[in-house]
C-alpha positions in Angstrom: -2.7 114.7 -3.3 -1.0 115.6 0.0 0.0 112.8 2.3 1.2 113.3 5.8 2.9 110.7 8.1 2.2 110.6 11.8 4.8 108.1 13.2 4.9 106.8 16.8 4.8 103.8 19.0 1.2 104.4 20.1 1.6 102.2 23.1 -1.3 102.7 23.8 -3.0 105.2 21.6 -4.4 108.0 23.6 -7.0 110.8 23.2 -4.1 113.1 22.5 -2.9 111.0 19.6 -6.5 110.8 18.3 -6.8 114.6 18.5 -3.6 115.1 16.5 -4.7 112.5 13.9 -8.1 114.4 13.6 -6.3 117.7 13.1 -3.9 116.2 10.5 -6.8 114.5 8.7 -8.5 117.9 8.4 -5.4 119.4 6.8 -4.1 116.7 4.5 -5.8 114.5 1.8 -4.4 111.4 3.6 -2.8 110.8 6.9 -0.7 107.6 7.4 -0.5 106.7 11.0 2.7 104.7 11.3 2.9 102.3 14.2 6.6 101.7 14.9 7.2 98.0 15.7 10.4 98.3 17.7 10.4 101.4 19.9 13.4 101.8 22.1 11.4 101.6 25.3 9.4 99.0 27.3 6.2 98.4 25.5 2.8 97.2 26.8 1.3 95.8 23.5 2.6 94.0 20.5 2.7 95.8 17.2 -0.3 93.8 16.0 -2.3 94.9 19.1 -1.2 98.5 18.7 -2.2 98.5 15.0 -5.6 97.0 15.8 -6.3 99.5 18.6 -5.2 102.4 16.5 -7.4 101.3 13.6 -10.4 101.1 15.9 -9.6 104.5 17.5 -9.4 106.4 14.1 -12.0 104.4 12.2 -14.2 107.5 12.1 -11.5 109.4 10.2 -12.0 108.1 6.6 -8.7 109.5 5.2 -6.5 108.0 7.9 -4.7 104.8 7.2 -2.9 102.8 10.0 0.2 100.8 9.0 3.0 99.1 11.0 6.6 99.9 10.1 10.1 99.3 11.1 13.4 101.0 10.3 13.6 104.5 9.0 10.5 106.7 8.6 11.2 107.6 4.9 11.1 103.9 4.1 7.9 103.5 6.0 6.2 106.0 3.6 7.4 104.2 0.5 6.3 100.8 1.8 2.8 102.2 2.8 2.3 103.7 -0.6 2.7 100.3 -2.3 -0.4 98.9 -0.4 
C-alpha cells in the first residue's frame, strides 16, 4: 500500500488544494492531508476549523484522510498511521 502525505496550512483550503488532493488520490492508495497547526504566518482559522473545512472539501475522495499535525512532517506520518 502506497501512502502519500500532502502537508500544508490549508488556511483556507482552496480549489487548487482540492485539485492536488484529487490528483494524489488517483495515484496513491491513500493520501494523508496534514493540516499544520502552527504555520509561521498570520492565520484566519484555527486548526480545528481548518481540519473541519478540509474534511468537508475532500469528503468525496474516499482514500483521503485529513489529520492535524505539529512539528516535523516525518513525525506527522508516524502519528497518523497509529489512528
